N, C-alpha and C positions, 0 to 999 in steps of 0.2 A: 441864215441866222449866224453865221460864222463870226462876223464881226461883232454881234451882240455878245456872242460868248467872250470874245475878247475884252469887251468892255466890262463884263462882269468880272471878269478875273483881274482886270486892272483895278476896279475897286476893291477885290479882296486883297490884292498887293498892298493898296494904299491903307487898307484898314490893318493889315498885320503890322505895320511899321511900328516898333517901339512896344510892343505888346509882349508881356512876359507870357501869357497863355495864348498861343494862337489861334485863330478861328477855325473851325471844322465845316469843310464845305462839301456837298453832294450836288454835282451840277448835272442835270438830265437834259438831253436836247434830241429831238427825233429828226431833225432834218438840218441842212446847211444852207439852202438857196434861197428860202422864201423871203428873207429881207434884204437879200443882196442889192436890189434896185434902189432901197432906199438908205444905203449906207452912207452914200456921200452926203445926203442930206442931214443925215444923224450924227455926221462926223465920227463914225466908228473906224478903229485902227486896224490896220492890216499888218499880221504878225510876220516880221522879217527876222528871224532869230540867227541867221546865218548858215542856214542848211542848203546843201545843193539842190534840194528839191524845189523848193519854193523861191524863185529868183526874181519875181516881180509881183506887182499888185494883180496883174492880169493871170498869172499861174495861180495866184490865191482864190480868185473868184472862178476859175475855171475848176480847180480842185474842189471848190465847195459845191460846183455843180456835179462833179463826179461823185462825191459823197453821196449825193441823192440819186445816183444811179440805181437803175432795176437791176444790175448785174452785180450780185453780192461780192464777188471777189474784188472788182475794181473800186465797189464802194468801200469796201473795208479797208483796202490799200491807200485810198485816198484819206479816209478818216485817220490811219495811222500817221501820215505825213502831217497832216494838219496838226494833230495833236501833240507829235513830237516836236513841232515848231514851238507850240503855245507852252509846253513843257519847259523849254529851253528859255524861252522869253521869261517866263515866272521865276525860273530857279536863278536866272542871272539877275532877277530884280529883287532877289532874297526871299521869295515864297516858294515853299517846298509842295511840289505836286506832284502826285502819282496818276497814272493812267490805267483804265481798264477800258479797251475797246471792243465792243461787243460786234461781231459781224451781223450784217442784216439777215443772213440766213437764220441766226436765231432770234433777233429782235431788231427793231428799227431804233432802238435807243442806243446812244453813245454815252458812255458813263465816264465822267471824270470824276475821280474820287480823290480827295484830298485828306490825308489822315497825319496828324502831326504836321502840319502845314510848314511851320517854321521853325527851324532848329534854333536852340538858345545859342546864341553868339559867343564866341571865346571873348570874355570880358575884355581882357587887355589888348585885344586887337582891333575889333569893330572895323573890319577891312570894307572898303568902298570899291564898288564894281567899276572899271574902266570900261568905256564905251568902245565897241568894236565896231569901226565905220565901214560903210559899204563901199567906199572907195577911197583912195589916197587923199588925204587932206591936201589942201593948196600948198601948205608950206613943205610938202615932201614930195613934190612932183619932179625934183631934178633927177637926172638919170643916175643909173648905178655907177658907183666909182667916183662921184663928186662928193661934196661935204657931207653927204648922207651915207651910212653904213646899213644897207637892207638885209634884215634877217627875217627868212620865212621858216615859221616853226610848225612841225605836225608831230603827232604821237599817236600811239595805239591804233595804227591802220590794220594790224590783225590780217595782213595779205590782201587788202582792199586798196591798196594804193592807187590802182590805175584809175579810181572814181575821182581824184584830186586833181587840181590844176595848180602847178608850181610856177608862178612868175619869174621873171630874171630877177638875180639877187645876188648878193655878195657872199651870202652864208645860207645853206639850207642844214636845219637842225632837226633831228628825230629823236625824240624822246623816249624811245624803248616800245616794245610790244609791235616789232613790225612783222611778226609771223604769229600764228595760232599755236603752234606747238614746238618750234624751234627744230623742226625738220630741215634736212640739207636742201631739198628742193623749193621749201619756202624761202629759205636766205638767198638761194641762187636767183629766185624771181625778183626777190625785193632789191638785191644789189644790181640787177641788170636794168631794173626801172631807176634806180637812184642814179647809176652812172649816165643817164640820158638827160636829167634834168638840167635847165639852164642856170646854174649856180657855179661861182669860182671856187666855194669850199664847201665841204659835207662833214658834218660831225654828226656822230651817231652814238647813243648810249643803248645798251640791251635794256630788257625789262622782264618781267616775272615770267613771261610767256616763252622767252628766249632760254629754253631750260638746257639746250646744249652749249649755251655760253658761260653757264655757271657748272664748271666740270664737277665740282665736290657735290653739289646737290645733284646733278644729272646721275652720275655714278651711283649715288645712294637711293634718291627716289624719283628723279624726272623721267627717266627712261621708260617707267610705267605709262606714262601720258602720251608717248610719242605714237604716231600712227603708222610707224613702221613696225608693225607686229610680226610681220614675215621675215624680218631682216634682223632684228635686234638681238635673237639668240646667238646670231653666228658674228655679231659685229662687236667689238671691243668698244664700249661706251665712251673709253679715252680717245679711241681713233676717231669716233664719230664728231666729239666736241672738236678735235682739232679740224677735221674736214669743214666744219661749219665755220669755224673762224676764217680758214682758207677760203672758203667760199665767197664771202663779204669781200674781204681783198682782193681776190683774183678777179671778180665780175665788177667791181667799182674800185679800181686803181687810185690811191690819193685819198680814200676816205679816211678820217679820223674816229677810230672807236675808242672812246674814253672809258676807262675803268679805274675812277678814282685818281685821275691825273690831270694835269694843264697842258694846253696847247694853245700857242699863239697864231690866230688866223687873221691876216691882213692887220688891221688896226685893233683888234679886239683880242683879250684874253681870256680864255674859256677853261672852267675846271668842269668836269663831268663825272658821273656816277651812275651806274644801273640800278643802286640800292633804292629800297622803300621800307618804311615801317612795318611793324609787326601785326598792323591791322587785319591783314588777309593771311596770316602765317598758316592757317589751316587750309588754304585753298589748294585745289588740286595741281596747279601749276605755279609754284611760289618759289622761282629762282631768285637770287639776290634779295630775299625777304630777311630783314633782321629780326632775330629773336628777341625777347624781352631781355635786357641785361648785356646783350650782345655787343661786342665792340663794334661801334658805328664809324664811318669814315668821315663824318661831317667836321671834326677838329683838324683834319687835314686840309680844309678848304683854306687856301692862302689869301692872305690880303691883297687887295690891288687887283682882283680879278673883275672883268666887266660883265661877264656872263656865267651863272652858274646853271648846270644842266643836270638833273636828276629824274629818275623814272616817276618816283614817288613825290607827292605834295607835301608841303610843310602843314603842319596842324593849323587848322582854322581857316586857310585860304584856299577856295576852290577846291574843297576836299570832302563836302558834303556827300556820303553815301548812302542809299537806300537797300543796300546788300545784307543788313543784320537789324534785326529786331531788338528795341525799337528803332525804327527809321524816321528821321535820317541821323546817322552819327558822322562825327568828324573822323575821318580815316587818315589825316596827315601825320606826319612825325614831329613831335614836338622838339626834339634836338636838333632836328634839321632846321626848324625855324629860328632857334637860337642862334645857331651858326651863321645862317644867311643874314640875321639880322647884325650880327658881329661885323660880318664882311661887307655888308651893304653893296651888292653889285647892282650893275643898272638894271639887269634882267635876270630874273629867275625862272626857267622854263622847265615844264614838267607836264605829265600826263598820268595814267594809271588809272583815275577815278574817272570814269567816263562820263558822269552826271556833272562833273565840276568845270566843263568847258566854259571859258570866259577869261577874263582878267581882271586883276584887283590891285589895289595899292593899300598899303596901311600907315596910318598917320604917324608921323616921326620917322618914317622909313623912306629912303630914296628908291628903292627897288620897286619895280614894275613886275608883278607876278603874273605868268601866263600859264593857264592849263589849255594844251592843245590837242586834246583828245579827239582823234577824227571820228572815231566810231561812238555811235549812241550805246545804250545799255544792251540793245538787241543786236550789236554788232553791224550797223549799218553805217557805211561812211559817209554820213550826210553832214557833217561838220566841217567847214571850210578851214584851210590852213589860215594861221595868223600871221600877217606881214607886220613886223616892227622895224621902224626907221630910227636908228641911233644918229643923233647930230654929232659931227665930229670937229674936233679943234685941229685946224690945220695952219701951220706956221712954217716958214722956210726953214729956220734953224732947227727944227726937229720933226720927229715922225708923228703922222697924225695919230689922235687919240680921241676916246670918247669924251664927249663934253657932257659932264655930270650936272651942268647948270640948266640943261634942258631936258623936259620929260620926254620920253620916246613916243612917237606916234603910232597907234595902232589902227589896222585895217584889215580886212578880210579879202582873201583871193578868190575872186569870183572867174568862172570861165570867160573868155573874152566873148563878147556878143551875147551876153546872158539876157540883156533886156529884150532882146528879139525872140529868145527861145520859146514863148508861147505860141508864136504863129498866128495866123489870121484868126482862129477861133478864139485865141485868148485875148486878143486885141479888141476884137469885134464885142467880146462879152463885156470888157472892161468900158467901153464906148457906150454900151447899152446901160450899164450900171448908172453912167451920169446922165442918160437921156431919159431913164424910167422906163425904157422898152427894151424889148430883146428877140432875138429868134425862138427861144423856147424858154420853158419855167427854169431848166438848168442852166441857161447860158452858154450853150454850147452849139455852135453851129452845124447842122446837117450836110453830110457828103452828098453830091449829087449822084445818087443811086437808084435804080429803078423801083426798089422796094421801100423808099422814101428815106433809106439810110439809118443807121443806127447811130446815136449819139456820139460821133467820135471826133477828133479834131488832133492836130500835130502834139499838142501837151500829152493828150491821153496816149498817143503812141510813144511818145518819148518815154513818158513816166513808168507806164505799165511794162513797156518793153525792158526798161532799165531793172525794174523791182522784180520781174520774173527772173532776173538773173542772180537775186540774193537767195541764199538758201534758207535763210531765217524766214522768208515770206513765201517761199515757191510750194504750191500745192503738191507737188510730187516729192517732197521732202523725205529723206530717208529715216527720219525720227519724228516721233509724235511727243510734245513735251510742254510740262509746266514746271513750275518750281518744284513741286512735290509729287509729280507724276510723270513718268517717261516710258516710252518704248524704244529699246536701241536694237538695231539690227547687228547680229553677230557674225563672226567668221570673215569672210574677204568683203563683205559691205559694210562692216565696223566703221564708222566715222569719227569717232573719239568722243571727247567730252562734249557735252551740250551747254553752251553757256547760260541757257535760260533755266537749268535745273541745279538744285541744291548740291553742294560738293559730294554729300553722301552719297547721291544716287549715281554722279559719275563715278565715284571710288568703287562702288558695287559693279557697275557696268564693266570698267577697266578691269576688275578682276575676273568677271564672267567670260570677258573676250580673251583673257589670258588661259583660261582654263579650256575654253572652246578651243583654242590654238593646240593646247597639250593634247586635248581629247582627240583631235583631229588625226594628231601624229600617231599615236598609241593605241587607240581604240576604235576610231572612226572606221578604217578601213575593214576590220575584220567584221565589224557588226552594222555597217552602213548607217551610222546615226549621223545627222547633220543638226549642227546647232542654228537655229533659224532667227530667234527673236528672244528679248528679254522685256517683260514688262514689269516695271519697278514701281512701287508706291513707299512714299515716307510718310509716316504719320505723325500727328502733333508731338507725340512723346518720343520721337527720334527713331522708331522702330521701322523696319524695311521688310516689305512682303516681295517676293518674286515670282513670278509666273513664266516659266520657260517653254517656248515653242520648239520642240525637238522632232525632226523628221526621221521616222523609223525606230523611235523609241519604243520599246517593251518594258511592261511594268516589272519582269523580272529581270531586267538589266541591272547590274550593281552600280550604283550611283558613287563610284570611287571620288568624284571630284567634289562631293556634298561636304566632307569634312574639312577639305582644303578651304571651300568657300565660307564656311562659319568660323575657321581659325583665323582667317583674313579679315572677315567682316563679322564681327560679332553681334553687329546690329541688325542682322538678317534673323527675323524670327519665322518666317513662313516661306517654304520653298514647295512649289507644286509644278507639274509637268504637263502641258497639253499636247498630245501627239499630234504629228501632222501626217496626211496621207503621204505614202510613198509613190514616187514617180509620178509627183504632180508639184507645181510651184504654189498651190492653193493653201490658204490658212483655214484654220477653223473658226467659225462665226463666233463672236464674242457673246451674243445673246443667247440665254438657255431657251428661248421660245424659238431659235432658228433651228431648221432641219439639221444644218450643218455643224451644229455646235457637237463639242466633244467634251465630256466632263473631265475637267482637271484631275491629276493623280497627287494626292498629297504624299511628298516624300519626307518633309520635315515640318511640324507642326501642322496647323491646320489650313487648309487652301484660302486662307483670307487674313486680313491683318484686323486688329480693334482700333478704329478710328473713333475721334471725339467730335461731335458736331460743335460749331462756335458757342463760346459762353454766352449766356445771356447777360451776364453783368460782368464787370472786370473783377478778376480774382476768382470766379467760380468755374467749376470743370464742365465741360460740355457732355451731353449725352452720348454713352458709348455705343457704337453700333459695328457690325461686321462689314468689311468691305473688301471686294476683289481687289487684286493688285493692277488689273487693267481696267477699273471702272474709272471713269470720270470723276473726280471730287477735287477740288480747290478749297477743301475746308479748313485747313489750317494756314491760310494764307492772312496776311493783315488786312488786305482789302475785304475779304469775305467776313472776317470778325467784325469790322467797322460797319459793313452793310449790314450784318445781322443784328448789330446794336439798334439800328433805325428801324428794321422789321419788327423787333419786340416792342418798341414804343409805338409803331402804327398798330400792330395787333392788339396791344394792351388797351388802347384807346376804344377798340370796337367790341372787346370781349363782352362788355355787359349786355351789348344788343345782339350779338351774334354768337350763339352758343356752339355752332359748327364751323369748321373751318375747311375751306379746300383749296389746295395748292397745286397749280399747274406749272409744268416745265422742269428744267434741269435742277437737280439738287433738291427737289422739293421733299424728297423721303426724310432725309436727316433735318431739314428746316421743321417739316412736321413734327418729328420727335422732340426736337428742342423746345419747339412753341407749346406742344402739349404737356411737356414737363414743368415749363415756366408758367403757364397760362390755365392749365386745365380745362380745356375745351371738352364738350361732352362728346364730340367725334371729330376726327381729323381724317381727311383723305389725301393723298398724294398722287398726282398722275405724271410720269414722267417718261421721256422717250429712251432713257438709258439706265 
C-alpha cells in the first residue's frame, strides 16, 4: 500500500492549496506491500524526491517489500527511507509533513503525523517551486565549456561528502557546513575529497558548524563544542583557527573560500558569505550567526553579480524549519532577501535549513533560489547535488557572460548507472507488479540456498550495507537520543553534540564532559573514579535532570564538580549518581526490578524531575508526575501532544459505556494519569514494559 499512501498524501497536498487553516492528518498504515501488484492498474505514483536511496521504481517496490520484512531492523530502515522521500515530496509541494516511524519490534504501525501541515506563506512572496529534473533537459546536453556554464551545488554535507556523486562541471559550489564541528581532521578530509572532484573551479563558504573559521566566535564559545577535548587546553584557539584555514587551502589548492567578497570564475561573477540570520542564534554551533541588530554584510553585495552564495536562506524561500515550536517557521533572513532582490543575480545558492531542500522562484524576480542541503534533518546525506545550467551569451567581440533572458535549467546529479542499481530482484519485482504475480508476497526473489533462502537481493544488500555505516541509524551507536532525553558517553568515548537532541541537552553534556576531563586530571588517579555515562532529561518547563554513571564512586566522595555544573547550567535541578562496579565494564540495570539494579544516590535535589503529561486541551497544564532522567518519555514533543489530543477525543466517546480503562504499552502510565483527570474513569490501569 505504499502507492496508496502517496495517493492519499497527494490528495492532502491538493486540499491544502490556498487554505488559511491547513488540514491536520494522522495516517496509519500497517504494511507496505499488499497493494503493490495492483499499483499499475490503479495509477498510483512512485515517490522520487531526489534521494540517493530510492533511484528507480524498482527500488521503491523492493523497499516496500523490505518494509514488510519480518526482520525489525531492516523493516525500520526501509520505512525511514520511504517516508523520508515522502516528506521531501510533500514539503517541496508546499505541504508540511512530519514523520514518526515506529519500529516493528514495538508495533507494526507506521505513523505519519502532520501537525500544522502548511505554514502561512509570506504574503508578499508567494514563491513557486521549481522542478528538479531527474536528468538533464534536452536543451542542456551540450558539453562543459560550450554555451552553457554548468554549476553543481551542494551544502550541509557534514562530513558525509563521500555519499555524493559530482558530475563534470565548470563550477562546484559548497554553501557551508562541510564539517560537523570544524575540527582540523574534518577540514582535511573534506578538502582532500574536494580536490578530486571533476570541476574547473571550486567555491566554498563556511557555515555555522565551521566554528574554527569564525575566529572571534571560536575563541569566545565555539571551542567548547570541538571533539578535541584532549588537546584544546594545550592548544591556542587562534592557532587552531589558522591551522584549519590552511588545511583547506593546502589540501585543495585553488579553492575560493569566500567571506563577504567577490570572485570572477570563468564567465560568472560570484559574491559569497558564510553568514546566516539570527533564527538559530541559540544553537550550540552558531558560527557566523548574525545577532538581532548586528551589522549584516548584505548591503555589500555588489550590483552585477551573477551568483550569490550564502550559508543561510532568505526569508520565506526554501527556509521552513521544524526545530522551533510551533512548527514550521520561516528561518530565513529578511534583510538578505531584500538585498538579493535589489541585486537580482541569476542564482542565489544556500543551505543551512535541511528541511528546505529544493528550488524556487519568486514572482517579479529573475533570481532562481536553490537550497542544496545534502543531509536530511537526521544528518543522512540522501539529497542529491543540484546541477544548474546557465546559458551564456558568446560573441566574438566580447567575453562570454550569463544570458539573463534564459531561465536556468535545474536537474539532479544521480550516480551513473543508477537505473540498474536495483539488480535482478528489483527488476523482477517491478515486472511482477505489472503482470499481477510474483515470487513472493514481499516481491523479493529468494536466493538459491539449501534452507530456502532468506528474502534478500542486491538492493537489500546495497541499502542495508550502506545504512549500517550511518551513525544515526547504527544499532551500536554510542548514544541513545531523542529530542528531550539522551544518554551521552563521557571521557574518551564522548562523541560531541547529538543533532537529534535539544540544544539544552547538548549544552549540559558538553559541560559534564569538560568536568569529567578536569576530574580525570586532578582527582581520578587518586580515587580511581571513572566517568562513564550521563543520562539527561529535559522537561516541558525547561528543567534538566542528570543521572551520572560513575565507576568507583563512593557516597562520601566530595562532589567538587557539582557547584561548577550548577553555575554553568542553572537549568539542572536534579543530579544523582548510580555507582558502577569496579573492575568491570558492566553498567547497572535501569529497571528497579532487575537484580543488577543499583539505587541512585541523590547529590542535588531529588533523584527525579517533575514532568507534565500532554495537556488534554490547548492552554491547559498537563498532569505532573515524577520521572527518572533515564526513563523513556517523549511527553513534551509536538508529535506526542498532537496524538494525545486524538486519544482524549477517542476515550471521551467511550467514557459513557466504559467506566474502566486499561492502557497497554509504552507511556501508558502518564496517559492514564492525564485521561483519569480529564474523564474521571472509575478505574485506570496501565501496563508498560519500561
